[in-house]
MIBA-382293 format. One record per residue (C-alpha): residue number from 1; residue in three letters; x, y, z. Coordinates in nm, 3 decimals, decimal comma. Each point is the difference from the previous one (the first is absolute). Layout:
N
REC	NUM	ALA	X	Y	Z
...
// end
This chain:
586
REC	1	UNK	3,312	6,576	5,972
REC	2	UNK	-0,213	0,112	-0,313
REC	3	UNK	-0,357	-0,170	-0,008
REC	4	UNK	0,012	-0,300	-0,221
REC	5	UNK	-0,174	0,040	-0,325
REC	6	UNK	-0,369	-0,113	0,013
REC	7	UNK	-0,164	-0,158	-0,300
REC	8	UNK	-0,333	0,107	-0,096
REC	9	UNK	-0,261	-0,290	0,037
REC	10	UNK	-0,117	-0,123	-0,359
REC	11	UNK	-0,319	0,090	-0,079
REC	12	UNK	-0,225	-0,308	-0,057
REC	13	UNK	-0,058	0,102	-0,387
REC	14	UNK	0,347	0,033	-0,052
REC	15	UNK	0,072	-0,382	0,121
REC	16	UNK	-0,291	-0,114	-0,224
REC	17	UNK	0,140	0,171	-0,278
REC	18	UNK	0,326	-0,188	0,092
REC	19	UNK	-0,167	-0,325	0,007
REC	20	UNK	-0,155	0,049	-0,316
REC	21	UNK	0,301	0,124	-0,153
REC	22	UNK	0,177	-0,313	0,128
REC	23	UNK	-0,275	-0,236	-0,142
REC	24	UNK	-0,031	0,157	-0,349
REC	25	UNK	0,417	-0,035	-0,020
REC	26	UNK	-0,026	-0,340	0,124
REC	27	UNK	-0,285	-0,100	-0,220
REC	28	UNK	0,177	0,166	-0,293
REC	29	UNK	0,315	-0,205	0,090
REC	30	UNK	-0,233	-0,311	0,028
REC	31	UNK	-0,168	0,073	-0,305
REC	32	UNK	0,366	0,065	-0,164
REC	33	UNK	0,145	-0,287	0,122
REC	34	UNK	-0,281	-0,233	-0,104
REC	35	UNK	-0,045	0,127	-0,354
REC	36	UNK	0,339	0,001	-0,086
REC	37	UNK	0,036	-0,391	0,118
REC	38	UNK	-0,333	-0,072	-0,196
REC	39	UNK	0,123	0,172	-0,289
REC	40	UNK	0,322	-0,218	0,009
REC	41	UNK	-0,197	-0,316	0,095
REC	42	UNK	-0,245	0,034	-0,275
REC	43	UNK	0,339	0,061	-0,231
REC	44	UNK	0,127	-0,345	0,118
REC	45	UNK	-0,313	-0,180	-0,070
REC	46	UNK	-0,070	0,135	-0,328
REC	47	UNK	0,345	-0,083	-0,083
REC	48	UNK	-0,050	-0,356	0,129
REC	49	UNK	-0,338	-0,058	-0,181
REC	50	UNK	0,168	0,134	-0,305
REC	51	UNK	0,274	-0,256	-0,001
REC	52	UNK	-0,206	-0,269	0,075
REC	53	UNK	-0,257	0,064	-0,247
REC	54	UNK	0,297	-0,011	-0,222
REC	55	UNK	0,157	-0,306	0,101
REC	56	UNK	-0,032	-0,262	-0,264
REC	57	UNK	-0,191	-0,291	0,060
REC	58	UNK	0,173	-0,258	-0,199
REC	59	UNK	0,126	-0,344	0,191
REC	60	UNK	0,323	0,088	-0,185
REC	61	UNK	0,055	0,354	0,162
REC	62	UNK	-0,020	-0,171	0,375
REC	63	UNK	0,370	0,123	0,040
REC	64	UNK	-0,096	0,354	-0,125
REC	65	UNK	-0,304	0,002	0,242
REC	66	UNK	0,220	-0,072	0,310
REC	67	UNK	0,220	0,281	-0,078
REC	68	UNK	-0,290	0,210	-0,087
REC	69	UNK	-0,185	-0,056	0,337
REC	70	UNK	0,348	0,093	0,204
REC	71	UNK	-0,038	0,347	-0,165
REC	72	UNK	-0,378	-0,012	0,090
REC	73	UNK	0,097	-0,103	0,352
REC	74	UNK	0,190	0,299	0,051
REC	75	UNK	-0,289	0,250	-0,054
REC	76	UNK	-0,281	-0,215	0,142
REC	77	UNK	0,225	0,027	0,319
REC	78	UNK	0,051	0,348	0,013
REC	79	UNK	-0,381	0,081	-0,038
REC	80	UNK	-0,060	-0,213	0,283
REC	81	UNK	0,282	0,160	0,220
REC	82	UNK	-0,136	0,330	-0,092
REC	83	UNK	-0,371	-0,080	0,070
REC	84	UNK	0,101	-0,180	0,323
REC	85	UNK	0,149	0,233	0,254
REC	86	UNK	-0,159	0,168	0,302
REC	87	UNK	-0,086	0,314	-0,119
REC	88	UNK	-0,186	-0,167	-0,300
REC	89	UNK	-0,183	-0,227	0,242
REC	90	UNK	-0,109	0,289	0,199
REC	91	UNK	-0,167	0,182	-0,319
REC	92	UNK	-0,154	-0,317	-0,078
REC	93	UNK	-0,235	0,066	0,301
REC	94	UNK	-0,103	0,345	-0,131
REC	95	UNK	-0,346	0,043	-0,146
REC	96	UNK	-0,027	0,039	-0,382
REC	97	UNK	0,392	-0,026	-0,090
REC	98	UNK	0,043	-0,336	0,263
REC	99	UNK	-0,164	-0,231	-0,227
REC	100	UNK	0,176	0,130	-0,335
REC	101	UNK	0,304	-0,086	0,194
REC	102	UNK	-0,096	-0,306	0,133
REC	103	UNK	-0,076	-0,075	-0,326
REC	104	UNK	0,333	0,066	-0,154
REC	105	UNK	0,201	-0,174	0,288
REC	106	UNK	-0,216	-0,329	-0,029
REC	107	UNK	0,059	-0,004	-0,396
REC	108	UNK	0,345	0,060	0,077
REC	109	UNK	0,033	-0,285	0,224
REC	110	UNK	-0,213	-0,227	-0,198
REC	111	UNK	0,240	0,066	-0,319
REC	112	UNK	0,313	-0,062	0,195
REC	113	UNK	-0,118	-0,311	0,170
REC	114	UNK	-0,113	-0,130	-0,379
REC	115	UNK	0,352	0,101	-0,123
REC	116	UNK	0,167	-0,193	0,271
REC	117	UNK	-0,210	-0,311	-0,054
REC	118	UNK	0,092	0,007	-0,384
REC	119	UNK	0,362	0,019	0,068
REC	120	UNK	0,067	-0,380	0,102
REC	121	UNK	-0,259	-0,100	-0,280
REC	122	UNK	0,210	0,167	-0,249
REC	123	UNK	0,318	-0,127	0,169
REC	124	UNK	-0,147	-0,378	-0,032
REC	125	UNK	-0,125	0,030	-0,382
REC	126	UNK	0,334	0,227	-0,107
REC	127	UNK	0,122	-0,362	-0,208
REC	128	UNK	-0,338	-0,084	-0,159
REC	129	UNK	-0,044	0,067	-0,340
REC	130	UNK	-0,274	-0,053	-0,255
REC	131	UNK	0,181	-0,277	-0,170
REC	132	UNK	0,021	-0,170	0,318
REC	133	UNK	-0,375	-0,039	0,045
REC	134	UNK	0,005	-0,145	-0,380
REC	135	UNK	-0,051	-0,354	-0,042
REC	136	UNK	0,249	-0,184	-0,168
REC	137	UNK	-0,087	-0,334	-0,121
REC	138	UNK	-0,340	-0,012	0,193
REC	139	UNK	0,183	0,080	0,313
REC	140	UNK	-0,044	0,319	0,210
REC	141	UNK	0,251	0,075	0,272
REC	142	UNK	-0,159	0,069	0,294
REC	143	UNK	0,277	0,039	0,265
REC	144	UNK	0,007	0,368	-0,056
REC	145	UNK	-0,359	0,064	0,088
REC	146	UNK	0,047	-0,247	0,315
REC	147	UNK	0,298	0,219	0,082
REC	148	UNK	-0,204	0,311	-0,030
REC	149	UNK	-0,293	-0,105	0,234
REC	150	UNK	0,102	0,145	0,332
REC	151	UNK	0,081	0,322	-0,125
REC	152	UNK	-0,329	-0,009	-0,225
REC	153	UNK	-0,154	-0,093	0,346
REC	154	UNK	0,150	0,278	0,181
REC	155	UNK	-0,047	0,257	-0,258
REC	156	UNK	-0,393	-0,052	-0,058
REC	157	UNK	-0,056	0,024	0,352
REC	158	UNK	0,187	0,310	0,091
REC	159	UNK	-0,125	0,131	-0,368
REC	160	UNK	-0,358	-0,024	0,125
REC	161	UNK	0,023	0,117	0,359
REC	162	UNK	0,150	0,330	-0,191
REC	163	UNK	-0,275	0,023	-0,242
REC	164	UNK	-0,267	-0,072	0,252
REC	165	UNK	0,165	0,275	0,220
REC	166	UNK	-0,040	0,260	-0,288
REC	167	UNK	-0,379	-0,131	-0,099
REC	168	UNK	-0,059	0,064	0,389
REC	169	UNK	0,064	0,344	-0,036
REC	170	UNK	-0,333	0,221	0,048
REC	171	UNK	0,014	0,215	-0,345
REC	172	UNK	-0,328	0,163	0,146
REC	173	UNK	0,223	0,336	0,138
REC	174	UNK	0,267	-0,028	-0,242
REC	175	UNK	0,068	0,289	-0,241
REC	176	UNK	0,106	0,066	-0,358
REC	177	UNK	0,391	-0,152	-0,048
REC	178	UNK	-0,018	-0,198	0,312
REC	179	UNK	-0,340	-0,201	-0,102
REC	180	UNK	0,170	-0,042	-0,358
REC	181	UNK	0,306	-0,125	0,117
REC	182	UNK	-0,131	-0,240	0,267
REC	183	UNK	-0,235	-0,103	-0,279
REC	184	UNK	0,285	-0,110	-0,235
REC	185	UNK	0,215	-0,112	0,288
REC	186	UNK	-0,310	-0,256	0,062
REC	187	UNK	-0,019	-0,090	-0,356
REC	188	UNK	0,362	-0,103	-0,033
REC	189	UNK	0,038	-0,165	0,338
REC	190	UNK	-0,326	-0,234	-0,070
REC	191	UNK	0,146	-0,051	-0,323
REC	192	UNK	0,316	-0,092	0,136
REC	193	UNK	-0,190	-0,229	0,253
REC	194	UNK	-0,217	-0,198	-0,230
REC	195	UNK	0,321	-0,086	-0,200
REC	196	UNK	0,191	-0,116	0,281
REC	197	UNK	-0,297	-0,166	0,103
REC	198	UNK	-0,007	-0,197	-0,353
REC	199	UNK	0,369	-0,063	0,050
REC	200	UNK	-0,017	-0,125	0,331
REC	201	UNK	-0,304	-0,271	-0,102
REC	202	UNK	0,208	-0,112	-0,315
REC	203	UNK	0,300	-0,022	0,168
REC	204	UNK	-0,175	-0,217	0,281
REC	205	UNK	-0,212	-0,232	-0,250
REC	206	UNK	0,129	0,014	-0,332
REC	207	UNK	0,311	-0,231	0,066
REC	208	UNK	-0,209	-0,268	0,174
REC	209	UNK	-0,255	0,003	-0,289
REC	210	UNK	0,291	-0,060	-0,212
REC	211	UNK	0,122	-0,300	0,183
REC	212	UNK	0,315	0,137	0,164
REC	213	UNK	-0,073	-0,230	0,298
REC	214	UNK	-0,174	-0,289	-0,185
REC	215	UNK	-0,173	-0,108	-0,297
REC	216	UNK	-0,345	0,221	-0,045
REC	217	UNK	-0,317	-0,042	-0,234
REC	218	UNK	-0,230	0,277	-0,093
REC	219	UNK	-0,352	-0,037	-0,155
REC	220	UNK	-0,038	0,271	-0,264
REC	221	UNK	-0,375	0,093	-0,066
REC	222	UNK	-0,034	0,173	-0,363
REC	223	UNK	-0,318	0,241	0,091
REC	224	UNK	-0,202	0,128	-0,335
REC	225	UNK	-0,139	0,333	0,041
REC	226	UNK	-0,266	-0,085	-0,294
REC	227	UNK	-0,199	-0,194	0,223
REC	228	UNK	0,020	0,175	0,340
REC	229	UNK	0,022	-0,111	0,358
REC	230	UNK	0,075	0,204	0,296
REC	231	UNK	0,366	-0,005	0,002
REC	232	UNK	0,020	0,057	-0,383
REC	233	UNK	-0,134	-0,313	-0,211
REC	234	UNK	-0,059	-0,330	-0,029
REC	235	UNK	0,300	-0,275	0,033
REC	236	UNK	0,073	-0,153	-0,307
REC	237	UNK	0,360	-0,103	-0,047
REC	238	UNK	0,171	-0,115	0,271
REC	239	UNK	0,398	-0,066	0,091
REC	240	UNK	0,207	-0,152	0,231
REC	241	UNK	0,345	0,151	0,032
REC	242	UNK	0,294	-0,179	0,200
REC	243	UNK	0,284	0,176	0,197
REC	244	UNK	0,302	-0,104	0,142
REC	245	UNK	0,326	0,210	0,083
REC	246	UNK	-0,119	0,240	-0,205
REC	247	UNK	-0,074	-0,218	-0,331
REC	248	UNK	-0,343	0,056	-0,156
REC	249	UNK	-0,193	-0,316	-0,179
REC	250	UNK	-0,319	0,008	-0,158
REC	251	UNK	-0,100	-0,328	0,112
REC	252	UNK	-0,386	-0,042	-0,130
REC	253	UNK	-0,277	0,182	-0,160
REC	254	UNK	-0,357	-0,068	-0,021
REC	255	UNK	-0,337	0,138	-0,084
REC	256	UNK	-0,307	0,033	0,209
REC	257	UNK	-0,147	-0,226	-0,216
REC	258	UNK	0,220	-0,296	0,144
REC	259	UNK	-0,178	0,063	0,323
REC	260	UNK	-0,344	-0,060	-0,123
REC	261	UNK	0,023	-0,385	0,187
REC	262	UNK	0,030	0,161	0,365
REC	263	UNK	-0,247	0,278	-0,046
REC	264	UNK	-0,279	-0,157	0,152
REC	265	UNK	0,076	-0,015	0,355
REC	266	UNK	0,145	0,290	0,191
REC	267	UNK	0,379	-0,046	0,086
REC	268	UNK	-0,030	0,164	0,340
REC	269	UNK	-0,288	0,129	0,210
REC	270	UNK	-0,058	0,404	-0,047
REC	271	UNK	-0,046	0,213	0,274
REC	272	UNK	-0,371	0,044	0,063
REC	273	UNK	0,003	0,373	-0,058
REC	274	UNK	0,187	-0,064	-0,351
REC	275	UNK	-0,221	-0,281	-0,091
REC	276	UNK	-0,341	0,204	0,092
REC	277	UNK	0,122	0,264	-0,270
REC	278	UNK	0,183	-0,233	-0,241
REC	279	UNK	-0,157	-0,324	0,037
REC	280	UNK	0,264	-0,258	-0,030
REC	281	UNK	0,113	0,056	-0,360
REC	282	UNK	0,335	0,147	0,095
REC	283	UNK	0,099	-0,349	0,157
REC	284	UNK	-0,126	-0,223	-0,282
REC	285	UNK	0,135	0,177	-0,323
REC	286	UNK	0,345	0,103	-0,060
REC	287	UNK	-0,165	0,294	-0,217
REC	288	UNK	-0,170	0,159	0,319
REC	289	UNK	0,276	-0,034	0,255
REC	290	UNK	0,066	0,361	-0,059
REC	291	UNK	-0,383	0,104	0,073
REC	292	UNK	0,032	0,063	0,354
REC	293	UNK	0,202	0,355	0,015
REC	294	UNK	0,263	-0,157	0,261
REC	295	UNK	0,271	-0,206	-0,148
REC	296	UNK	0,062	-0,148	0,317
REC	297	UNK	-0,319	-0,192	-0,083
REC	298	UNK	0,024	-0,088	-0,345
REC	299	UNK	0,374	-0,069	-0,002
REC	300	UNK	-0,017	-0,310	0,224
REC	301	UNK	-0,316	-0,126	-0,173
REC	302	UNK	0,226	-0,008	-0,360
REC	303	UNK	0,285	-0,155	0,202
REC	304	UNK	-0,225	-0,243	0,099
REC	305	UNK	-0,144	-0,089	-0,358
REC	306	UNK	0,363	0,005	-0,122
REC	307	UNK	0,088	-0,271	0,233
REC	308	UNK	-0,276	-0,222	-0,066
REC	309	UNK	0,040	0,038	-0,379
REC	310	UNK	0,402	-0,031	-0,025
REC	311	UNK	0,113	-0,147	0,322
REC	312	UNK	0,210	0,295	0,121
REC	313	UNK	-0,076	0,219	0,291
REC	314	UNK	0,127	0,348	-0,078
REC	315	UNK	0,180	0,252	0,250
REC	316	UNK	-0,152	0,297	-0,167
REC	317	UNK	-0,258	0,131	-0,230
REC	318	UNK	0,014	0,280	-0,223
REC	319	UNK	-0,259	0,182	-0,220
REC	320	UNK	0,090	0,241	-0,284
REC	321	UNK	-0,200	0,127	-0,302
REC	322	UNK	0,090	0,099	-0,359
REC	323	UNK	0,050	0,345	0,070
REC	324	UNK	0,254	-0,099	0,241
REC	325	UNK	0,165	-0,190	-0,282
REC	326	UNK	0,000	0,323	-0,226
REC	327	UNK	0,197	0,158	0,284
REC	328	UNK	0,234	-0,277	0,033
REC	329	UNK	0,047	0,010	-0,388
REC	330	UNK	0,146	0,361	0,068
REC	331	UNK	0,277	-0,144	0,177
REC	332	UNK	0,081	-0,314	-0,232
REC	333	UNK	-0,091	0,149	-0,327
REC	334	UNK	-0,214	-0,186	-0,239
REC	335	UNK	-0,015	-0,357	-0,015
REC	336	UNK	-0,110	-0,256	-0,285
REC	337	UNK	-0,259	-0,247	0,066
REC	338	UNK	0,008	-0,371	-0,151
REC	339	UNK	-0,339	0,126	-0,217
REC	340	UNK	0,238	0,241	-0,185
REC	341	UNK	-0,115	0,322	0,221
REC	342	UNK	0,222	0,249	0,126
REC	343	UNK	-0,138	0,100	0,349
REC	344	UNK	0,070	0,367	0,089
REC	345	UNK	-0,072	0,247	0,306
REC	346	UNK	-0,209	0,181	-0,230
REC	347	UNK	-0,212	-0,276	-0,186
REC	348	UNK	-0,011	-0,275	0,287
REC	349	UNK	-0,337	0,081	0,175
REC	350	UNK	-0,210	0,031	-0,369
REC	351	UNK	0,190	-0,339	-0,099
REC	352	UNK	-0,074	-0,168	0,291
REC	353	UNK	-0,365	0,127	0,089
REC	354	UNK	-0,151	0,076	-0,344
REC	355	UNK	0,223	-0,158	-0,304
REC	356	UNK	0,039	-0,360	0,181
REC	357	UNK	-0,386	-0,042	-0,009
REC	358	UNK	-0,035	0,089	-0,345
REC	359	UNK	0,271	-0,266	-0,130
REC	360	UNK	-0,088	-0,293	0,248
REC	361	UNK	-0,355	-0,081	0,082
REC	362	UNK	0,078	-0,313	0,206
REC	363	UNK	0,083	0,127	0,371
REC	364	UNK	0,303	-0,236	0,057
REC	365	UNK	0,171	0,146	-0,331
REC	366	UNK	-0,083	0,360	0,159
REC	367	UNK	0,166	-0,121	0,353
REC	368	UNK	0,302	-0,176	-0,190
REC	369	UNK	0,067	0,362	-0,176
REC	370	UNK	-0,001	0,138	0,350
REC	371	UNK	0,234	-0,249	0,137
REC	372	UNK	0,249	0,058	-0,309
REC	373	UNK	-0,017	0,381	0,053
REC	374	UNK	0,053	-0,048	0,372
REC	375	UNK	0,275	-0,245	-0,049
REC	376	UNK	0,204	0,201	-0,255
REC	377	UNK	-0,035	0,331	0,236
REC	378	UNK	0,146	-0,232	0,257
REC	379	UNK	0,257	-0,159	-0,202
REC	380	UNK	0,154	0,355	-0,103
REC	381	UNK	0,001	0,050	0,356
REC	382	UNK	0,220	-0,277	0,099
REC	383	UNK	0,228	0,025	-0,288
REC	384	UNK	0,056	0,344	0,170
REC	385	UNK	-0,133	0,207	-0,325
REC	386	UNK	-0,105	0,252	0,218
REC	387	UNK	0,059	0,358	0,115
REC	388	UNK	0,011	-0,031	0,406
REC	389	UNK	-0,109	0,336	0,071
REC	390	UNK	-0,338	-0,022	-0,266
REC	391	UNK	-0,065	-0,317	0,166
REC	392	UNK	-0,009	0,131	0,339
REC	393	UNK	-0,199	0,257	-0,147
REC	394	UNK	-0,247	-0,227	-0,158
REC	395	UNK	-0,027	-0,220	0,309
REC	396	UNK	-0,085	0,328	0,200
REC	397	UNK	-0,271	0,123	-0,230
REC	398	UNK	-0,158	-0,314	-0,010
REC	399	UNK	-0,024	-0,061	0,397
REC	400	UNK	-0,101	0,357	0,064
REC	401	UNK	-0,318	-0,055	-0,274
REC	402	UNK	-0,055	-0,297	0,172
REC	403	UNK	0,090	-0,223	-0,262
REC	404	UNK	0,227	-0,196	0,157
REC	405	UNK	-0,054	-0,231	0,304
REC	406	UNK	0,191	-0,205	0,232
REC	407	UNK	-0,078	-0,252	0,260
REC	408	UNK	0,235	-0,215	0,138
REC	409	UNK	-0,121	-0,337	0,231
REC	410	UNK	0,269	0,096	0,283
REC	411	UNK	-0,185	0,231	0,200
REC	412	UNK	0,343	0,192	0,106
REC	413	UNK	0,062	0,056	-0,370
REC	414	UNK	-0,298	0,126	-0,061
REC	415	UNK	-0,007	0,237	0,295
REC	416	UNK	0,304	0,193	-0,172
REC	417	UNK	-0,277	0,137	-0,272
REC	418	UNK	-0,224	0,078	0,267
REC	419	UNK	-0,166	0,334	-0,091
REC	420	UNK	0,106	-0,008	-0,361
REC	421	UNK	-0,224	-0,030	-0,308
REC	422	UNK	0,200	-0,294	-0,138
REC	423	UNK	-0,246	-0,194	0,279
REC	424	UNK	-0,305	0,084	-0,183
REC	425	UNK	-0,164	0,080	0,338
REC	426	UNK	-0,364	0,146	0,065
REC	427	UNK	0,059	0,402	0,054
REC	428	UNK	0,208	0,039	0,324
REC	429	UNK	-0,266	0,117	0,281
REC	430	UNK	0,145	0,290	0,184
REC	431	UNK	-0,128	0,299	0,194
REC	432	UNK	0,133	0,273	-0,257
REC	433	UNK	-0,113	-0,145	-0,335
REC	434	UNK	-0,341	-0,115	-0,108
REC	435	UNK	0,067	-0,226	-0,304
REC	436	UNK	-0,256	-0,159	-0,239
REC	437	UNK	0,087	-0,300	-0,200
REC	438	UNK	-0,137	-0,063	-0,339
REC	439	UNK	0,026	-0,328	-0,125
REC	440	UNK	-0,130	-0,116	-0,346
REC	441	UNK	-0,120	-0,352	-0,113
REC	442	UNK	-0,122	-0,105	-0,323
REC	443	UNK	-0,338	-0,174	-0,012
REC	444	UNK	-0,034	-0,060	-0,370
REC	445	UNK	0,276	-0,312	-0,024
REC	446	UNK	0,162	0,219	-0,307
REC	447	UNK	0,286	0,213	-0,065
REC	448	UNK	-0,206	0,314	-0,049
REC	449	UNK	0,173	0,152	0,309
REC	450	UNK	0,285	0,137	-0,266
REC	451	UNK	-0,267	0,244	-0,097
REC	452	UNK	-0,152	0,099	0,293
REC	453	UNK	0,177	0,338	0,173
REC	454	UNK	-0,100	0,065	0,347
REC	455	UNK	0,023	0,302	0,174
REC	456	UNK	0,031	0,037	0,382
REC	457	UNK	-0,026	0,366	0,185
REC	458	UNK	-0,017	0,069	0,400
REC	459	UNK	-0,092	0,362	0,147
REC	460	UNK	-0,069	0,153	0,334
REC	461	UNK	-0,370	0,122	-0,028
REC	462	UNK	0,019	0,155	0,373
REC	463	UNK	0,218	-0,027	0,296
REC	464	UNK	-0,114	-0,351	0,093
REC	465	UNK	-0,157	-0,141	-0,324
REC	466	UNK	0,178	-0,117	-0,309
REC	467	UNK	-0,125	-0,142	-0,331
REC	468	UNK	0,134	-0,265	-0,225
REC	469	UNK	-0,077	-0,003	-0,402
REC	470	UNK	0,036	-0,298	-0,239
REC	471	UNK	-0,096	-0,019	-0,333
REC	472	UNK	0,051	-0,249	-0,276
REC	473	UNK	0,050	0,104	-0,392
REC	474	UNK	-0,042	-0,281	-0,264
REC	475	UNK	0,193	0,102	-0,325
REC	476	UNK	-0,017	-0,356	-0,165
REC	477	UNK	-0,018	0,016	-0,371
REC	478	UNK	-0,312	-0,180	-0,201
REC	479	UNK	-0,004	-0,317	0,161
REC	480	UNK	-0,039	-0,199	-0,299
REC	481	UNK	0,376	0,111	-0,056
REC	482	UNK	0,135	-0,142	0,302
REC	483	UNK	0,038	-0,393	0,045
REC	484	UNK	-0,243	-0,225	0,189
REC	485	UNK	0,247	-0,084	0,287
REC	486	UNK	0,043	0,397	0,035
REC	487	UNK	-0,364	0,083	0,032
REC	488	UNK	-0,111	-0,295	0,195
REC	489	UNK	-0,244	-0,082	-0,247
REC	490	UNK	-0,308	0,050	0,197
REC	491	UNK	0,153	-0,315	0,161
REC	492	UNK	-0,108	0,097	0,391
REC	493	UNK	-0,318	0,209	-0,125
REC	494	UNK	0,206	0,327	-0,075
REC	495	UNK	-0,065	0,119	-0,339
REC	496	UNK	0,314	0,016	-0,229
REC	497	UNK	0,162	0,303	0,042
REC	498	UNK	-0,137	0,108	0,325
REC	499	UNK	0,213	-0,027	0,307
REC	500	UNK	-0,130	-0,110	0,343
REC	501	UNK	0,205	0,124	0,291
REC	502	UNK	-0,020	-0,093	0,376
REC	503	UNK	0,196	0,317	0,183
REC	504	UNK	0,038	-0,083	0,357
REC	505	UNK	0,038	0,324	0,194
REC	506	UNK	0,143	-0,029	0,333
REC	507	UNK	-0,061	0,266	0,224
REC	508	UNK	0,265	0,169	0,254
REC	509	UNK	-0,010	-0,178	0,324
REC	510	UNK	-0,275	0,200	0,243
REC	511	UNK	-0,154	0,148	-0,310
REC	512	UNK	-0,375	0,049	-0,032
REC	513	UNK	-0,187	-0,026	-0,292
REC	514	UNK	-0,227	0,296	-0,030
REC	515	UNK	-0,142	-0,028	-0,395
REC	516	UNK	0,052	-0,143	-0,317
REC	517	UNK	-0,071	0,102	-0,324
REC	518	UNK	0,016	-0,170	-0,352
REC	519	UNK	-0,056	0,122	-0,375
REC	520	UNK	0,047	-0,247	-0,289
REC	521	UNK	-0,057	-0,011	-0,357
REC	522	UNK	-0,074	-0,353	0,027
REC	523	UNK	-0,160	-0,270	0,201
REC	524	UNK	-0,060	0,106	0,340
REC	525	UNK	0,269	-0,089	0,261
REC	526	UNK	-0,014	-0,243	0,251
REC	527	UNK	0,108	-0,021	0,364
REC	528	UNK	0,115	-0,198	0,296
REC	529	UNK	0,256	0,030	0,269
REC	530	UNK	0,174	-0,124	0,304
REC	531	UNK	0,287	0,030	0,264
REC	532	UNK	0,321	-0,108	-0,066
REC	533	UNK	0,305	0,063	0,249
REC	534	UNK	-0,235	0,267	0,195
REC	535	UNK	-0,069	0,190	-0,327
REC	536	UNK	-0,318	0,033	-0,149
REC	537	UNK	-0,035	-0,096	-0,347
REC	538	UNK	-0,232	0,088	-0,280
REC	539	UNK	-0,029	-0,183	-0,295
REC	540	UNK	-0,132	0,191	-0,296
REC	541	UNK	-0,076	-0,214	-0,300
REC	542	UNK	0,015	0,244	-0,321
REC	543	UNK	-0,070	-0,128	-0,395
REC	544	UNK	0,111	0,242	-0,279
REC	545	UNK	-0,034	-0,032	-0,342
REC	546	UNK	0,248	0,108	-0,262
REC	547	UNK	-0,024	0,405	-0,007
REC	548	UNK	-0,165	0,009	0,322
REC	549	UNK	0,121	0,103	0,377
REC	550	UNK	-0,158	-0,088	0,348
REC	551	UNK	0,082	0,195	0,284
REC	552	UNK	-0,032	-0,032	0,395
REC	553	UNK	0,051	0,251	0,267
REC	554	UNK	0,030	-0,060	0,389
REC	555	UNK	-0,008	0,232	0,256
REC	556	UNK	0,145	-0,112	0,353
REC	557	UNK	0,067	0,133	0,328
REC	558	UNK	0,362	0,020	0,105
REC	559	UNK	0,189	0,107	0,322
REC	560	UNK	0,369	0,008	-0,187
REC	561	UNK	0,166	0,288	-0,102
REC	562	UNK	0,142	-0,154	-0,317
REC	563	UNK	-0,176	-0,146	-0,304
REC	564	UNK	0,127	-0,238	-0,256
REC	565	UNK	-0,106	-0,320	-0,249
REC	566	UNK	0,174	-0,322	-0,146
REC	567	UNK	-0,119	-0,179	-0,262
REC	568	UNK	0,043	-0,282	-0,215
REC	569	UNK	0,304	0,051	-0,263
REC	570	UNK	-0,134	-0,020	-0,348
REC	571	UNK	0,194	0,003	-0,348
REC	572	UNK	0,016	0,380	0,028
REC	573	UNK	0,239	0,185	0,245
REC	574	UNK	-0,181	0,292	0,011
REC	575	UNK	-0,302	-0,172	0,116
REC	576	UNK	0,063	0,080	0,362
REC	577	UNK	-0,221	0,143	0,272
REC	578	UNK	0,026	0,395	0,016
REC	579	UNK	-0,166	0,266	0,196
REC	580	UNK	-0,311	0,169	-0,149
REC	581	UNK	-0,298	0,203	0,099
REC	582	UNK	-0,286	-0,106	0,228
REC	583	UNK	-0,304	-0,139	-0,185
REC	584	UNK	-0,260	0,053	0,301
REC	585	UNK	-0,124	0,359	0,099
REC	586	UNK	0,140	0,098	0,297
// end
């Protein structure tokens, strides 16, 4: 037999070359596979985002939204499937490209979870319309909101989990388009989660407050931004609003002057830390129940004062200001007052905070004018003369600006508002964000704060030190042109036209005060301090004459990666805390 053919042994270099070629081909195949699927997934996510952004936000379009969600779900499901196979999972473990792929797959999964969660809510609200929420003969049908509550709660939970998943993606290694798309998805999911959370709270709490299960009484406090208190302004006019089965009735109104007889003795004991800073004034005077920058302290005090004066123990307390009324007037349109004035969104603040004092020198007449304005807006709301979507926008904006505050005596109901600005609580304490609280309080005994303009700025100075800048500018006209009731007429030792302000600055928990600087065109500032709820409080007293400005800068040591500030809402919505430059040398 002929010899069998023999195969020459492969040279090691040939084996290595073949292996390199095999790896290269496998790598190219892997890259091609992942690239194609990534491109397809990104395309589906882009289509989904575009469709969601274009979805109508009106209540009347809920049926359209349900259909649009079904279309969007096809894209998000496809994107999730494209980024969830074993090959993709293997590629996620590779250096450099792995974090990009993980970010895409996590975003796709979060988006798909969000859309899946929204579908039941869209179905539950399919029969809801704007007209269904409009009061008819003073009655709001709360049954649609009650029916939506379970789906709203489930959607809020799922959307928050989806938003947190994208927010938790490490953006540091991400490049170009991936980084931009993850950021956009995070913004969209965060906004959707906030909206769903607001709907959850509304469907859980509003039917109860409208008396769906039993008659309810609510005390409404009208804060006056012309005389500052920490949460907005002194309480002048008050009203009792009763609700039963969705019917709203304005039962009683009163002026803060009506409580003078009960102003001598505190109606309740204040916590020691609160009393050490604010004395007992918040518990003795209705006007000062909003002086403590925590509505859960002041609201029960106002409730007890109302009980002693009127014999009714209310279930809830709400606070709002003239700026909030102006927002509501965008929903109701102008209303006619008994005085003959037409109150509109454009002139409400000026009419209530300036013109009324020129017309009515008697504080009781001023309060009566406030009462007539609030009653007219309420009547328009109760009569159904309102654009529901504009009303939602008005309430949302007022809550966001901390002008609308809500407290419920029932702890379970109040817990529904946990974490929302509606509670009027001290700034949230967490390891991520250090938040200053800057709270303004009039010390003149006047209405000069309508002419006072605050500036609040925060800035990082170094990696672990931050600065807070506060200034107060007085742009009042010649004091002789103003009514004595507005200037205070020097009654408390402050020259007419000057404005004395006590600024209570709450440092973030754990912050260390390193330095403070002041400059003032007028009287030298005064300082005091204390501790409230574990936060160091710096009280700065500044007296500012017309045309002058007082300034304060604080430098503190912080350990949080983010920085923010909240402040007393004033008559000007643009006067909000903003980032600014560090005013201390490094």
